[in-house]
Structures are given as structure tokens and as C-alpha cells.
Rosetta silent file (secondary structure, phi, psi, omega in degrees, C-alpha in Angstrom):
SEQUENCE: MMQEKQTYHVDLVSGDVLGQKLEENPSFTIHANDEELAELKQCLEEHRTDDLEAYARSHVPYLLYHHDRANDKYDVAMKRLYALIYKLGDETARNHIEEIGILKDNKFEGEEEVQIGNRNGT
SCORE:     score description
SCORE:     0.000 S_00000001
   1 L     0.000  129.563 -178.463    0.000    0.000    0.000 S_00000001
   2 L   -81.643  132.021  179.222    1.399    3.355   -1.017 S_00000001
   3 L   -73.627  144.122  178.027    1.587    5.975    1.725 S_00000001
   4 L   -75.960  139.071  179.429   -0.188    9.242    1.126 S_00000001
   5 L   -85.355  142.580  176.551    2.074   12.239    0.666 S_00000001
   6 E  -112.197  160.785  177.838    1.738   15.278    2.896 S_00000001
   7 E   -94.046  132.537  178.553    2.860   18.840    2.215 S_00000001
   8 E  -134.042  165.630  177.743    5.836   20.159    4.194 S_00000001
   9 E  -125.639  123.454 -178.072    8.055   23.227    4.082 S_00000001
  10 E   -96.788  117.468  178.512   11.821   22.850    4.276 S_00000001
  11 E  -101.872  104.251 -177.692   13.540   25.800    5.922 S_00000001
  12 L   -73.037  -19.705  178.006   17.235   25.612    5.041 S_00000001
  13 L   -66.785  -48.514 -178.946   18.070   28.518    7.355 S_00000001
  14 L   -93.703  -18.403 -176.659   17.021   26.613   10.474 S_00000001
  15 L    80.596   20.470 -177.249   17.281   23.103    9.018 S_00000001
  16 E  -101.315  154.312  169.881   13.667   22.346    9.936 S_00000001
  17 E  -114.794  117.516 -171.309   10.878   20.566    8.108 S_00000001
  18 E  -116.581  153.443  176.351    7.615   22.248    9.034 S_00000001
  19 L   -77.768  -21.895  176.940    3.946   21.557    8.488 S_00000001
  20 L  -135.111  151.236 -174.880    3.297   25.200    7.725 S_00000001
  21 L   -75.674  136.969  173.399    5.345   27.836    5.994 S_00000001
  22 L   -94.702  128.558 -177.076    7.134   30.507    8.007 S_00000001
  23 L   -71.047  -28.747 -174.979    6.951   33.884    6.328 S_00000001
  24 L   -74.569  -20.773  178.928   10.207   35.192    7.801 S_00000001
  25 L  -122.840  135.538  174.452   12.388   32.542    6.127 S_00000001
  26 L   -65.571  145.281  179.253   12.232   31.390    2.535 S_00000001
  27 L  -144.982  165.973  176.561   11.461   27.714    2.282 S_00000001
  28 E  -102.951  135.878  174.644   10.874   24.966   -0.239 S_00000001
  29 E   -90.826  129.140  179.168    7.490   23.263   -0.462 S_00000001
  30 E  -128.675  165.100  175.209    7.731   19.492   -0.803 S_00000001
  31 E  -127.773  116.540 -173.628    5.317   16.556   -0.906 S_00000001
  32 E  -143.259  149.247  170.977    6.562   13.490    0.953 S_00000001
  33 L   -89.581 -179.149 -175.501    5.377   10.298    2.610 S_00000001
  34 H   -59.878  -41.154 -179.795    6.747    9.179    5.986 S_00000001
  35 H   -65.621  -45.329  178.668    9.705    7.318    4.478 S_00000001
  36 H   -64.832  -37.886  178.408   10.718   10.237    2.252 S_00000001
  37 H   -64.031  -41.930  177.747   10.320   12.630    5.183 S_00000001
  38 H   -63.293  -40.016  177.875   12.637   10.482    7.318 S_00000001
  39 H   -63.801  -42.146  178.998   15.195   10.447    4.501 S_00000001
  40 H   -64.400  -43.999  179.309   15.012   14.231    4.190 S_00000001
  41 H   -63.623  -38.189  176.212   15.427   14.733    7.938 S_00000001
  42 H   -64.107  -41.420  178.447   18.451   12.405    7.928 S_00000001
  43 H   -63.419  -41.916  177.388   19.909   14.369    5.018 S_00000001
  44 H   -62.666  -39.725  179.036   19.370   17.657    6.887 S_00000001
  45 H   -66.477  -42.460  177.240   21.124   16.241    9.958 S_00000001
  46 H   -62.689  -40.524  178.739   24.092   15.044    7.871 S_00000001
  47 H   -62.456  -43.022  179.412   24.263   18.470    6.238 S_00000001
  48 H   -61.838  -43.719  179.028   24.262   20.171    9.645 S_00000001
  49 H   -63.066  -46.843  179.691   27.097   17.895   10.863 S_00000001
  50 H   -65.115  -33.700  176.737   29.169   18.471    7.730 S_00000001
  51 H   -63.652  -43.778  178.627   28.574   22.216    8.025 S_00000001
  52 H   -64.838  -39.960  177.434   29.952   22.217   11.571 S_00000001
  53 H   -63.541  -43.225  179.576   33.006   20.207   10.506 S_00000001
  54 H   -66.498  -37.513  177.442   33.699   22.599    7.626 S_00000001
  55 H   -63.071  -45.753  179.360   33.267   25.578    9.956 S_00000001
  56 H   -62.292  -41.518 -179.685   35.742   24.135   12.450 S_00000001
  57 H   -65.642  -31.603 -176.711   38.217   23.397    9.663 S_00000001
  58 L   -64.321  -14.875  179.536   37.937   26.949    8.341 S_00000001
  59 L   -93.187    8.640  176.199   39.741   28.174   11.447 S_00000001
  60 L  -105.912  102.962 -169.471   42.887   26.197   10.580 S_00000001
  61 L   -67.096  -24.003 -175.491   44.849   28.623    8.380 S_00000001
  62 L   -88.745   -4.182  175.857   47.328   26.186    6.848 S_00000001
  63 L   -92.577  123.662  179.697   44.684   23.863    5.343 S_00000001
  64 L   -81.657  141.464 -177.989   43.683   24.916    1.845 S_00000001
  65 H   -55.237  -45.611 -174.263   39.994   24.778    0.945 S_00000001
  66 H   -77.117    0.835  174.891   40.525   22.815   -2.246 S_00000001
  67 H  -123.364   35.203 -171.710   42.506   20.111   -0.382 S_00000001
  68 L  -124.257  122.394 -178.898   40.098   19.646    2.477 S_00000001
  69 H   -64.988  -37.978 -179.117   37.924   16.598    3.146 S_00000001
  70 H   -61.806  -41.443  178.161   35.512   18.482    5.446 S_00000001
  71 H   -69.940  -35.290  176.479   34.634   20.938    2.695 S_00000001
  72 H   -63.436  -43.275  177.635   34.253   18.121    0.185 S_00000001
  73 H   -61.837  -41.597  178.660   31.820   16.366    2.544 S_00000001
  74 H   -61.412  -45.549 -179.698   29.893   19.621    2.974 S_00000001
  75 H   -61.094  -43.140  179.102   29.640   20.104   -0.792 S_00000001
  76 H   -64.487  -43.843  179.868   28.375   16.541   -1.294 S_00000001
  77 H   -62.540  -39.901  179.641   25.843   16.922    1.533 S_00000001
  78 H   -64.520  -44.710  179.167   24.583   20.197    0.055 S_00000001
  79 H   -65.454  -39.529  179.609   24.113   18.665   -3.393 S_00000001
  80 H   -64.406  -41.445  178.800   22.394   15.614   -1.927 S_00000001
  81 H   -62.236  -47.527  178.828   20.034   17.844    0.049 S_00000001
  82 H   -65.741  -34.844  177.312   19.130   19.926   -3.001 S_00000001
  83 H   -63.912  -40.856  179.233   18.700   16.755   -5.082 S_00000001
  84 H   -68.759  -41.437  176.309   16.240   15.384   -2.544 S_00000001
  85 H   -63.499  -38.099  177.475   14.355   18.676   -2.365 S_00000001
  86 H   -61.853  -44.583 -178.688   14.271   18.688   -6.170 S_00000001
  87 H   -63.135  -41.919 -174.975   12.843   15.169   -6.211 S_00000001
  88 H   -94.801  -13.721 -170.545   10.149   15.911   -3.606 S_00000001
  89 E   -75.762  164.444  174.870    9.587   19.603   -4.312 S_00000001
  90 L   -79.524 -179.382 -177.383    6.832   21.459   -6.041 S_00000001
  91 H   -58.339  -40.893  179.995    7.280   23.263   -9.345 S_00000001
  92 H   -63.425  -43.120  178.839    8.576   26.436   -7.649 S_00000001
  93 H   -63.183  -46.735 -179.853   11.223   24.483   -5.712 S_00000001
  94 H   -63.332  -41.974  179.149   12.398   22.616   -8.819 S_00000001
  95 H   -62.403  -42.318  179.391   12.540   25.812  -10.866 S_00000001
  96 H   -63.542  -43.974 -179.325   14.606   27.561   -8.184 S_00000001
  97 H   -65.241  -39.744  175.408   17.048   24.656   -7.933 S_00000001
  98 H   -63.078  -40.675 -178.301   17.417   24.557  -11.716 S_00000001
  99 H   -64.028  -41.944 -178.972   17.968   28.329  -11.717 S_00000001
 100 H   -77.053  -18.420  171.630   20.772   28.279   -9.135 S_00000001
 101 L    77.727   15.906 -176.746   22.450   25.426  -11.031 S_00000001
 102 L   -66.779  -23.993 -179.668   23.638   23.377   -8.046 S_00000001
 103 L  -109.402   23.635 -172.830   22.669   20.143   -9.807 S_00000001
 104 L   -60.891  -27.208  178.177   23.802   21.159  -13.278 S_00000001
 105 L   -90.188    2.339  178.057   26.097   18.165  -13.671 S_00000001
 106 L    56.464   28.058 -179.297   23.254   15.828  -12.537 S_00000001
 107 E  -131.990  146.571  167.036   25.596   14.059  -10.135 S_00000001
 108 E  -155.280  158.012 -176.841   26.002   13.759   -6.399 S_00000001
 109 L    49.027   63.910  178.884   27.744   11.251   -4.132 S_00000001
 110 L    79.246 -113.894 -175.427   30.142   10.044   -6.772 S_00000001
 111 L  -109.592    7.585  178.768   28.264    8.790   -9.795 S_00000001
 112 E   -66.260  125.916 -173.159   24.721    8.591   -8.439 S_00000001
 113 E   -88.850  139.819  174.357   22.616   10.449  -10.954 S_00000001
 114 L   -93.795  128.671 -178.051   20.025   13.070  -10.091 S_00000001
 115 L   -87.997   85.294 -177.088   16.936   12.784  -12.259 S_00000001
 116 L   -64.773  -39.795 -174.864   16.404   16.448  -13.156 S_00000001
 117 L   -76.142  -10.339 -175.889   13.773   15.801  -15.807 S_00000001
 118 L   -81.428  104.603 -174.922   11.562   13.657  -13.562 S_00000001
 119 L   -97.274   -6.305 -175.624    8.730   15.945  -12.459 S_00000001
 120 L   -98.995    4.604  174.085    6.340   13.390  -10.979 S_00000001
 121 L    77.465   12.136  178.726    8.422   12.430   -7.949 S_00000001
 122 L  -101.841    0.000    0.000    8.866    8.778   -8.875 S_00000001
């Protein structure tokens, strides 16, 4: 039996997934079932962890950004998060993600492909 999808709002500023949109922060509207919602929340948590690691690393002056594993992990987490929002998002969310170009190479986590053209969420 397929679970019914609910509407949620992803606030990237706070890292929250909310049942209603907050006007003070821009957010993405998504449609997700319980399993997809759990995956998104896990992705947000991984992104938050990688962000903290990259922040801590940024205070070490002799490590170059382009030779740093923490920043690479952050970049991968960010792309994975946007790919998931693209997959679950409404038309406005997908258009914004296409516009900013973060998924332009259609890849994240190595060679796993992001299905940009898939608009029905399957």
C-alpha cells in the first residue's frame, strides 16, 4: 500500500521541516510520505554535521579549501540535500534549484545520478 504524501516546508536557514510555511524565512514546499520525510530529515542532519566540521576546519589557516575533506563532505551533503528537495519539491522548488544550477552536472555522491527531468516524484 502506497503511503499518502503530505505537504511540508523545508527551511534551510534553520534546518527544519515544518507543516506550515514561516513567512520570515524562505522555504521549499515538498510533498513526501513518511519514508521520504525520514530520509530528508536524515539528510538535513548530515548536512548540519558536515557544516559544523567545515566551519571548524575553516579556522585552521594552513589547510587549503581545495585540499580539504571536510569541505568536500559539505559540498556533497549540500548537493544531496538539493537533489532530494528537487525530487520531492513542487514546481517552484524545482525551478529555483534549476535556476541556481547546483545540480547542473546531474551528479552527487560520486556517480549517483540526479533525475532532473523527472517531475512526478517517482
